N, C-alpha and C positions, 0 to 999 in steps of 0.2 A: 471263184474264190475271191473274197474281198481282200484287199491289201491295205496295210497301214502306210499311206503315202503322206509325206510331209507336205505342208502347205505350198512350199516353194516348188516341189516336184509336181504337184497337182496343177499349179498355175502354169508351169512350163509345158505341161501336156496340152493345154488349151492354146498355147502360142502358135501362130501361123508358121514360124520358122523353127520347126522342131529339129534338134540336132541330137539324135540318139547315139549312145556309145555302149559298148559291151566290155565288161571286165571279166577276166578269167584268172583264177588262181588254182594251182594244183601242187600237191606235195609230191616230191620225188625223193629218192634215197638220200640225197645230200642237202635237201632243203626245198623251199617253196619257189615256184616259178609264177610270176605275176605279169600278165600282158593285157593290153587293152586294144580296142579297135581303131585307135587314132595313131597319129605320128608323133615321134619323140616320147619323152618321159612326162608323166603326169603324177602328181601326188594326190592320193585319195585314201581315206581310211587309215591314216598314219603309215602308209606304205608307198613305195615308188613303183609305178607300173610302167613297163617298157612297151612302146608302141609297136604294133604289128601291122597297122594299116589295113589294107584290103587283103592281106595275106592270111588273116584270121577268119576262119569259117566255123559255123555252128550247125549242129544237127537240129532237128525239130525239138521244141520244148512244149510238149503236150501237157495240158492241165485239164483234168476232168473232175466231176463231183464224186467219182467213185474212188475207192482205195485200190490203186493199181501200182505195180512196180514198174515205173517207166525208166527211161534212160535217154541219154543224148550223146553226141560226139563233138569233140573240139578238134578242128584241123588247122594246120599251119602249113602253107605252101611256100615254095621258094626257100626252103630251109637250108641253112649252111651246114656243112659236114659236122661241126662240133655239136649242133643240136640233135642231129641224127644219132650220133654216138651217145649223147646223153639219154635220148629216148630208149635206146637199146639197153644201155647199162643200168639206168637208174629208175626206170618205170617199175613200180611194184604194185601188184594187184592188191586192191583193198585200201590204198591210200586215198585221202579225201581230195575232192575238187569242187569248186563253187563257181557259179556264173551269176553276175549281176547285170541288170539293164539300167542304164543311167541316162541322164540328159546333160548336155553341155550348154553353158551360157555363151553369149556372143564373144565375151572376153577370154574364152578358153577355160574357164573354171568349171568344176563339176557342181551341178545343182544338188543340194542335199535332199535327200539321201537316196542313192540308187536302190532299186528293189532286187532282192535276191530271187532269181528266177529258177535256179536249180542248185541242189546240193546232193552229191553222191560219192561213190567210190570208184576208183579206177578199175576198169575191167580188162581191156586189152588194147595195147598200142599196135597200130598197123602202119607200116612204112611202104609207100609206093614210090619207087624210083624209076624214072624213065629218062629218055634222052633230053627232054626239055626241062623238067623240074622234079623236085623231090617233095612229097607231101607226107606229113606225119598226122595220122588221125588217131586220137585217143578216145576210146569209148568209156563212158561213165554210166553206172547204173544206180538206181535209187537204193537206199538202205532197206526198203521194203522187200527186196529180193530175198533177204534173209528169212522171211516168213515161209518161203517155199523149200528151205533146206531142212531135211529131217535131222533131228537131234539124236545122237547115239547114246546119250547119257541116260541111265535108268536108275530107279530107286532100289539098287541092290548093293550088297556089301562090296562086290568087285568094283563097281563104278565109284563108290565112295573111297575105296582104297587108292584109286588112281588120283582122285582129287586131294584127299587128306589121308595120307598113309598113317595107319595106326588107329584111326577113328572107328569105333565099333558101333556107331549109331544105327546101322542097318543090319546088324548081325542076325537078328531074328525075323527079318522080313520074309524069308522063304518058309520059315516054320509056321507063320501065322496067316499066310496069304490064302490058304484054302480052308482055314479053320472056321467052324460055325460057332458063333458066340450068341448065347441067348441072354437078352437083357431083361431085368425085372423078374417077375414070377413066371415059372414055366407051366 
């Protein structure tokens, strides 16, 4: 798939000293969490991103020419107890998350404009706690997964009443569904 890369980004890709960075933002019950793969805070896209350093991990980001519902996982290791509690209390299935791949200049600034590598919805958070460290892994899945979900809404009066109580637009659907209608001259 071709990407719309800015000239500065394309030039930085050809540079011998490539400094890639990853940006992740995910919505939780009380707001957005924004982290990046470097140290300290950085400003990009009119937001402040907290540095996670090597503690931030990513699952595979597969891209094919086919229409498939893929997914990925974002993990954070060495997590303090307050973030574990937030992952337990505030993770809500279906909330959005995005991942960008970017490049950093020698002076520490972000080269315009990082490429969005993934956008999806939160599926399941998983917490692994052992004697050495605690790791939070949050799985995200593509919105294309919705295409596999069967819809329970039908073109019937009962379904219409659930959506719009009192609307009689489908009142005669059952009466005409098996009716044979001859058009023109018989």
